[in-house]
N, C-alpha and C positions, 0 to 999 in steps of 0.2 A: 255619784253623778244621777239621782234618782229624782225627778220633778214630777208634777202633775198639772195638766192643764184642760180648759174646758172644751170639748168641742164645740162647734158652731152649733148653737140649740137648734133641735130641728123636731117638730112635733112627732110622738110617736104613738102607738094606740093606748088609749087611758090617758092623753092627754100629757103624758111624762116626756121629758126632754131628754135629750141623750146625757148617757154618763160621761164622767171624765176618762181621758184617756193619760194614760199613765207613761212617759219615755223612758228606756233604762236599756243598759247595753243590751246587746242579744245575747243569748246562751244556748249551747248546743241542743238544748230541747225544744227551742224555737224553730230549728232548720225542719220540720215536715211543713210548719204553716207557711215560711218563708219560701217555701220551693213551692208550694202550692199557690200562692200570691203569683210568684213570678212566672209559671209555666201557666198561669191563667194567659198574661199579657204574651208569652212567646206563643200560643195556641189561636188566641183570639185576636191580636193586636198586630199594627207594624211597628210598636212603641220600642221593641228589643227586636233586633235584626237576628236571634234566636230564633228558628223554626221548628224545633222538635223540645220536647220536654226535656228538662234540666235532670238526670237520674241522682239518686241522693248520695252515690258515692263521690261524683263531683261537685255537689253542693257542698259534702264535708270538707272538700279541698279547699274549695272557695273559702269558706267559715275561717279556715284555718290563717288566713293572710290579714285576719283583722285582730284586734287589741282593745282592754279598755284604756290604754293610752297609747299615746304617740299619735301619729298622722293618719294612720288607716283605723277608723270606729265604725261600727256598725250597732246602730241603733234599732230598738223595735217599739212600736206603738200597741200598746196591751189595754185592750178596753175590757174591763170586765172578766180578767183572766183569759181573753183572747187576744192572740196577736192578729192586727189588723193592717199593720204595715211597717214598713224598713226603712232605713237611710243610711246610705253607707258613703264612706271618705277612700276612696283606694288610691292603688299608684295611678299615675297619668302616664308615665310611660317608664320603661324599665332603665335606661340611662342614669348614671349619678346625677349629673348636672340637672334632672328634672325633679329630685328629691322633694324639693318644696312646692310641689304643685301636685296638687289632687284632683281625682275625677269624682263627681260625687252622683248619685242617684237616689231616687226615692220611687218605692212601689208601694202600690195601697191595696188592699183587696176592693172588688168591685162597689161592695155596701160602704165604704170609708170614704170613697171619692166625694170632696165637696163639702166635707165634715169638719174640716181644720185637723185631720191629722196629720197631714203633709207638713203643713206649719207648725206644728209643734216638732215635727221629728225635725225638722231643717232647723228651729230654733236651738234646740238642743245640739244639734250636729257642730252647727256653728258655734256656739258656747263651747262645746269639747275642744275645739280646736284654736281656741283664744290665745291658748300660752304657748302651742306647739310651733316648730318650726314650718311654718305654713306660710307661702305668701300669696298664691294664687289659686281659686279653685275653677273647675271647668266642668261643664256641663253639655253633654252632645244629646240631642231632643231630635228625634225623629219627627219630620212634618207631613203634614199639621198636628199639631197637639197642643191646642189652645191652653187648657188647663195648666199644663207642664211648662209651658213658656212663660203664664202669668205668673204662677208660683216662684219660678227661678227671676222673673223682674221682680217681685215683692221682696225676694232678698239680695237686691242689690247688683244680680246679675246683667251684664250688658251682653248683646248678640255681638259677636265677634267675628264671625264667618257664615256662610251659606254654604253647604255644599251639595249640588245638584248630584240628585239620582245618586248618592253615595252604596245604597244599598238596596238587595232585592228579595222582597218578600211578598207572596200572595200574588204570583204573577206579573208584577209591576214595580217600578223602582221608586225609589222615597228620597225625599230631599231630607238631610241632615243640619238642623242649626246648630252652630257651637258657641255655647256662652261663657262667660268668664267673669269672675267675682274676685276683687281685692282682697286679700287677708292680711292683718299687720305683723304677726309676730315675727317671721323669717328678717333676718338681716344678710346683707352680702357681703360676703367673706372672700 
């Protein structure tokens, strides 16, 4: 499942446009870049409710929950040999009845925001889940975050809940919107 797509063209120095982004399954050697991307959001934004940087040993343990097949996927956006973002589908809740539901996330390096990498990641993530036993995808978005809301809505997510003051960070409380996307592979048994 290796594919190549075009980032939204954006002029660069010398009139050169952005190169193609490659979306591929994450590998262990990507963990440093993934951790740096995530830790930026932990330190600088309310988009995640982690308030301290995630240490590498915790990131390795997190990585162990993903595979190249099945419901739980982890994909990276690679731009010229540099990882600039990732998307994942993980366990929604631990009880067996929730097995056909996944929670999705996408994180981009600040330089990649608004250049199409998030869309490419989600295109490939949802394509990889098409034949898996997954019925619904969910995303919790700390608000306000208009770019993330717009991305999820473009991919067919609908807001199904708005939790007020669900998380506390930077000395204040933040709302969280919960979004749901139907997926077709799972059947009731």
